[in-house]
C-alpha positions in Angstrom: 0.0 0.0 0.0 1.4 3.4 -1.0 0.3 5.4 2.0 -2.2 5.8 4.8 -5.5 7.1 3.7 -7.3 9.5 5.9 -11.0 10.4 6.1 -12.5 12.6 8.8 -16.0 11.9 10.3 -18.8 14.3 11.2 -22.5 14.6 11.8 -24.4 17.8 10.8 -25.3 17.9 14.5 -23.9 19.3 17.7 -21.7 16.3 18.3 -20.0 13.6 16.3 -19.3 10.9 18.9 -18.7 12.3 22.3 -21.9 13.2 24.1 -22.0 16.8 25.4 -18.8 17.7 23.5 -20.8 20.7 22.3 -20.8 22.0 25.9 -17.0 22.0 26.1 -15.4 25.5 26.0 -13.1 24.1 23.3 -15.9 23.1 20.9 -17.4 25.3 18.2 -19.7 22.8 16.4 -23.0 24.0 17.8 -22.5 27.5 16.5 -20.9 26.1 13.4 -24.0 24.1 12.5 -25.6 27.1 11.0 -22.6 28.5 9.2 -21.4 27.8 5.7 -18.1 29.4 6.6 -17.5 26.9 9.5 -17.8 23.9 7.2 -15.8 25.5 4.4 -13.0 26.3 6.8 -13.0 22.7 8.0 -12.9 21.5 4.4 -9.9 23.7 3.6 -8.1 22.4 6.7 -8.6 18.8 5.8 -7.5 19.5 2.2 -4.3 21.1 3.6 -3.8 17.9 5.5 -4.1 15.7 2.4 -7.3 14.0 3.6 -9.1 11.9 1.0 -12.5 13.0 2.2 -14.8 14.4 4.9 -17.4 11.9 5.8 -20.9 12.6 7.1 -22.6 9.9 9.1 -26.4 10.5 9.4 -29.3 9.5 11.6 -32.2 11.5 10.2 -34.5 11.3 13.2 -33.9 11.7 16.9 -33.6 8.3 18.5 -36.8 7.2 20.5 -35.5 3.8 21.6 -34.5 4.9 25.1 -37.4 5.3 27.5 -39.7 5.1 24.4 -39.2 8.7 23.4 -36.7 11.3 22.1 -36.5 13.3 25.4 -33.0 12.2 26.4 -31.4 13.0 23.0 -33.2 16.3 22.9 -32.2 17.2 26.5 -28.5 16.4 26.0 -28.0 17.1 22.3 -27.2 13.5 21.5 -27.2 13.7 17.7 -30.1 16.1 17.9 -30.8 18.3 16.1 -29.7 16.3 13.1 -29.6 18.3 9.9 -29.4 17.0 6.3 -25.7 16.6 5.4 -26.2 17.2 1.6 -26.1 21.0 1.7 -23.0 20.8 3.9 -21.4 18.4 1.4 -22.1 20.9 -1.4 -20.5 23.9 0.4 -17.4 21.9 1.4 -17.0 20.6 -2.1 -17.3 24.2 -3.4 -14.6 25.4 -1.1 -12.0 22.8 -2.2 -10.5 21.4 -5.4 -9.3 17.9 -4.2 -11.1 16.9 -1.0 -13.9 14.4 -1.5 -17.0 14.3 0.7 -18.8 11.1 1.6 -22.5 11.4 2.6 -24.7 8.8 4.3 -28.0 8.4 2.6 -30.4 5.7 3.8 -32.5 3.5 1.6 -35.3 4.2 4.2 -37.7 6.8 3.0 -35.8 7.6 -0.2 -37.0 6.3 -3.6 -34.0 5.0 -5.6 -34.6 7.5 -8.4 -34.6 10.6 -6.2 -31.5 9.3 -4.2 -29.7 8.7 -7.5 -30.6 12.3 -8.7 -29.4 14.0 -5.5 -26.1 12.0 -5.3 -25.3 12.3 -9.0 -25.9 16.0 -9.1 -23.4 16.6 -6.3 -21.0 14.2 -7.9 -21.2 15.9 -11.3 -20.9 19.4 -10.0 -17.9 18.6 -7.8 -16.0 17.0 -10.7 -16.3 13.5 -9.3 -15.5 14.0 -5.6 -18.6 12.5 -4.0 -18.9 9.2 -2.1 -22.1 7.6 -0.9 -22.3 5.6 2.3 -25.2 3.2 1.7 -27.1 2.3 4.8 -30.3 0.4 5.4 -31.5 2.4 8.4 -31.5 0.4 11.6 -33.3 3.0 13.8 -37.0 2.6 14.7 -37.4 6.4 14.8 -36.4 7.1 11.2 -38.8 4.4 10.0 -41.6 5.9 12.1 -40.7 9.4 10.7 -41.2 8.3 7.1 -44.2 6.1 7.8 -42.5 2.7 7.3 -42.3 -0.4 9.4 -38.8 -1.6 10.5 -38.2 -4.9 8.9 -35.8 -7.6 10.0 -32.0 -7.1 9.7 -31.3 -9.4 6.7 -34.4 -8.3 4.8 -33.2 -4.7 4.9 -30.2 -5.8 2.9 -32.5 -7.5 0.4 -34.3 -4.2 0.0 -30.9 -2.5 -0.4 -29.8 -4.9 -3.1 -32.8 -4.0 -5.2 -32.3 -0.3 -4.4 -28.8 -0.6 -5.8 -30.0 -2.5 -8.8 -32.0 0.6 -9.9 -29.2 3.0 -9.2 -26.7 1.0 -11.0 -29.0 0.7 -14.0 -29.3 4.5 -14.1 -25.5 4.9 -13.8 -24.9 2.4 -16.5 -27.5 3.8 -18.9 -25.1 6.0 -21.0 -23.5 4.3 -24.0 -20.4 5.8 -25.8 -21.4 8.8 -27.9 -24.6 9.4 -25.9 -23.8 13.1 -25.3 -22.7 14.9 -28.5 -23.3 18.3 -26.8 -22.9 19.8 -30.2 -23.7 23.5 -30.3 -23.6 23.7 -34.1 -26.1 21.0 -34.7 -28.1 21.8 -31.6 -28.0 18.1 -30.4 -27.2 17.7 -26.7 -28.0 14.0 -26.2 -28.7 10.9 -28.4 -31.8 9.2 -27.0 -30.8 6.0 -28.8 -27.7 5.7 -26.7 -29.3 6.5 -23.3 -31.2 3.5 -21.9 -34.6 3.9 -20.4 -34.6 2.0 -17.1 -37.6 -0.2 -16.5 -37.7 -2.0 -13.1 -40.5 -3.9 -11.5 -39.3 -5.7 -8.4 -40.4 -6.9 -5.0 -39.8 -3.6 -3.2 -39.5 -0.9 -5.9 -40.8 0.1 -9.3 -39.0 2.6 -11.5 -39.4 3.7 -15.2 -37.1 6.6 -16.0 -34.2 7.9 -18.0 -31.3 9.3 -16.0 -32.0 12.9 -15.0 -28.3 13.8 -14.6 -25.1 13.7 -16.6 -22.6 10.9 -16.0 -20.1 11.0 -13.1 -16.6 12.2 -13.9 -15.3 9.3 -11.8 -16.0 6.2 -13.8 -19.7 6.5 -14.1 -20.8 6.6 -10.5 -19.8 8.0 -7.0 -17.5 6.0 -4.8 -19.7 3.6 -2.8 -18.9 3.0 0.9 -20.5 0.5 3.2 -20.3 -0.2 6.9 -22.2 -3.5 7.3 -20.3 -5.9 9.7 -22.7 -8.8 9.9 -22.5 -11.7 7.5 -25.3 -10.3 5.4 -23.8 -6.8 5.6 -20.5 -8.1 4.4 -22.3 -9.9 1.5 -23.9 -6.6 0.5 -20.6 -4.7 0.7 -18.7 -7.3 -1.4 -21.3 -6.9 -4.1 -21.5 -3.1 -4.1 -18.8 -1.3 -2.2 -15.6 0.4 -3.2 -14.5 1.0 0.4 -15.5 -0.1 3.9 -16.0 1.9 7.1 -15.5 -0.3 10.2 -15.7 0.3 13.9 -13.7 -2.3 15.9 -12.7 -1.6 19.5 -9.0 -2.6 19.4 -6.2 -3.9 17.2 -7.0 -7.6 17.7 -10.6 -7.0 16.6 -9.4 -5.0 13.6 -7.2 -7.9 12.4 -10.0 -10.4 12.9 -12.4 -8.1 10.9 -9.9 -7.7 8.1 -9.5 -11.5 7.9 -13.3 -12.0 7.8 -13.8 -9.4 5.2 -11.0 -10.7 3.0 -12.6 -14.2 3.2 -16.0 -12.7 2.3 -14.4 -10.8 -0.7 -12.7 -13.9 -1.9 -15.9 -15.9 -1.7 -17.6 -13.2 -3.8 -14.9 -13.3 -6.4 -13.3 -9.9 -5.4 -9.9 -8.7 -4.4 -9.6 -7.4 -0.8 -11.5 -4.2 -0.3 -9.9 -1.2 1.4 -11.1 -0.9 5.0 -11.0 2.5 6.8 -11.0 1.8 10.6 -12.7 4.3 12.9 -10.4 6.0 15.5 -11.1 8.9 17.8 -8.2 11.1 18.8 -7.7 13.4 21.7 -4.6 15.5 21.2 -2.6 17.8 23.4 0.8 19.5 23.3 1.8 16.8 25.9 0.3 13.5 26.9 -0.7 15.1 30.3 -2.6 17.8 28.5 -4.4 15.3 26.3 -5.4 13.2 29.3 -6.8 16.3 31.0 -8.9 17.1 27.9 -10.2 13.5 27.8 -11.1 13.5 31.5 -13.0 16.8 31.1 -15.0 15.2 28.3 -15.6 12.0 30.3 -16.9 13.9 33.3 -19.4 15.8 31.2 -21.2 12.6 29.9 -24.4 11.7 31.8 -25.0 7.9 32.1 -28.5 8.6 30.6 -26.9 10.0 27.5 -24.7 7.0 27.1 -27.6 4.6 27.6 -29.6 6.5 25.0 -26.8 6.3 22.5 -26.5 2.6 23.2 -30.2 2.0 22.7 -30.4 3.0 19.0 -27.8 0.6 17.6 -29.0 -2.3 19.8 -32.6 -1.6 18.9 -33.8 -1.9 22.5 -34.6 0.4 25.4 -31.5 0.1 27.6 -33.4 1.6 30.5 -35.0 -1.8 30.9 -31.7 -3.6 31.4 -29.6 -4.2 34.4 -26.6 -2.0 34.0 -24.3 -4.7 35.3 -25.7 -7.3 32.9 -23.2 -8.7 30.3 -23.9 -7.0 27.0 -23.5 -10.3 25.1 -26.7 -11.5 26.8 -28.7 -8.7 25.1 -30.4 -9.8 21.9 -30.5 -7.3 19.0 -32.1 -7.2 15.5 -30.6 -3.8 14.8 -26.9 -3.1 14.3 -25.4 -6.6 15.0 -22.0 -5.3 14.0 -22.0 -2.6 16.6 -23.2 -5.0 19.3 -20.4 -7.4 18.4 -17.8 -4.6 18.5 -18.9 -3.5 21.9 -18.9 -7.0 23.3 -15.2 -7.3 22.2 -14.1 -4.3 24.3 -13.0 -6.6 27.1 -11.9 -9.5 25.0 -8.2 -8.9 25.7 -8.7 -9.5 29.4 -11.2 -12.3 29.0 -13.9 -10.4 31.0 -17.5 -9.8 29.9 -18.4 -6.2 29.1 -21.4 -4.9 31.0 -24.2 -2.7 29.7 -22.9 0.1 31.9 -19.4 -0.1 30.4 -20.8 -0.2 26.9 -23.0 2.8 27.7 -19.9 4.8 28.9 -18.0 3.7 25.8 -20.9 4.8 23.6 -21.2 8.1 25.4 -17.5 8.9 24.8 -16.7 7.2 21.5 -19.6 5.2 20.1 -17.3 2.2 20.1 -14.3 3.8 18.5 -10.9 3.0 20.0 -9.1 6.1 21.2 -5.6 7.4 20.6 -4.6 10.0 23.2 -1.5 12.0 23.6 1.0 14.4 22.0 1.3 14.8 18.2 4.2 12.4 18.2 2.3 9.8 20.2 -0.8 10.2 18.0 1.4 9.7 14.9 3.0 6.6 16.5 -0.4 5.1 17.4 -1.7 5.7 13.9 1.3 4.1 12.3 1.1 1.1 14.6 -2.6 0.6 14.0 -2.1 1.0 10.2 0.8 -1.4 9.9 -0.6 -4.1 12.2 -4.3 -4.0 11.3 -4.1 -4.5 7.5 -6.4 -1.5 7.1 -6.3 0.9 4.2 -6.4 3.9 6.6 -8.6 5.6 9.1 -12.0 7.3 9.4 -11.0 9.7 12.2 -13.2 11.5 14.7 -12.0 14.5 16.7 -13.3 14.7 20.3 -13.8 18.5 19.9 -14.0 20.7 16.8 -12.6 22.6 15.0 -9.6 23.1 17.3 -8.4 19.4 17.5 -8.7 19.0 13.7 -6.5 22.0 13.2 -4.0 20.7 15.7 -4.0 17.3 14.0 -3.4 18.8 10.5 -0.8 21.3 11.8 1.1 19.0 14.1 0.4 15.3 13.4 0.2 15.3 9.6 3.7 16.8 9.2 5.1 13.9 11.3 3.2 11.4 9.2 4.4 13.1 6.0 8.0 13.1 7.2 7.7 9.4 7.7 6.3 9.0 4.2 3.0 7.7 5.5 0.7 10.4 4.2 0.6 11.9 0.7 2.7 15.1 0.3 0.2 16.3 -2.4 -2.8 15.1 -4.3 -2.2 13.2 -7.5 -5.8 12.7 -8.7 -8.7 15.0 -9.4 -11.5 12.6 -8.3 -12.3 10.9 -5.0 -11.9 7.5 -6.7 -8.4 8.4 -8.1 -7.2 9.7 -4.7 -8.5 6.7 -2.8 -6.7 4.4 -5.3 -3.4 6.3 -5.1 
């Protein structure tokens, strides 16, 4: 692998992963939510650091799993409010020339044709710098919000397969010579070379011609996926160009890499690049970084952590014994997240309790943390990268924008000096830069 690939993770919300980080004096995200300039400055900072992309996770409705209502997320700002990431992606792409932006768009509540149109428009306008994180939507709240029933885990991927079938047909609908765009003759497109998609399936119907021009990056945006279950891996092998994964420690990362390589081989594909999630807490010294982390930890209410845990597990964690082993809790929601949390204590052989998982969720949502000085952060990233077999990292800053600026100004130069991070961009599209 040529170098370590870096993506940075966000929500268009007051926090990314650490509950009540918005209340820290160091954090500017709450005010920045309503500012184009805030997001554009972040985009320029990431581009200065050679990042492949900014990435927006998305949960389009306030979770109502905990205590059967949205009161706790609203009270503490736990991914509420949650604004649409698409406009943010547009302004970040407009402010940069190389940085890609990945957006999460769920198949829940979005007809394939309209999802295709939104994504393809941004991809075309940015010169091919868009990525799409395809999710099936595991939260009860988002299904209720759009008037749909939450179906079983594996069936959601059946729906997603058909959703992608329509999108792929639209992306593949342009034959060579389909777009003369000839001013002299007045002919823009050749209808005989643009296929009309006609799909009648179990879950969707669509009859349409593509409403957008083709992507500058090989016909379609870069497709990301984050499914960790067996069925999720099957879907990713079929459709994804890159994988986002949350695994709690290095041993779990290696095991995940091996499982995914086996799944790819079974599906007739070469290994797919995996971007492992990591949260960093940086300071000028390790002592300062630890102080910053402890200040964040002390600010997290247990209720907020339990609320955050309830959504991916698909259950109300207020009904559980906090000292119950998490592995005893059944879930039909995010099986991959549950498995990752269970593994937190696997190095010591102990069982992780609901309380411990809630604390972890409140701080990091299951992401492993790297904490310390710029040199220590760089050392940890290099170690994780070399030992995990991952393609790179999907990073999360504990507070923003300050820690992101510190990372780019102080960690990236160390990684560049070691030859681990690109000195400059060599491609013009997200797909080209991810492949470099």
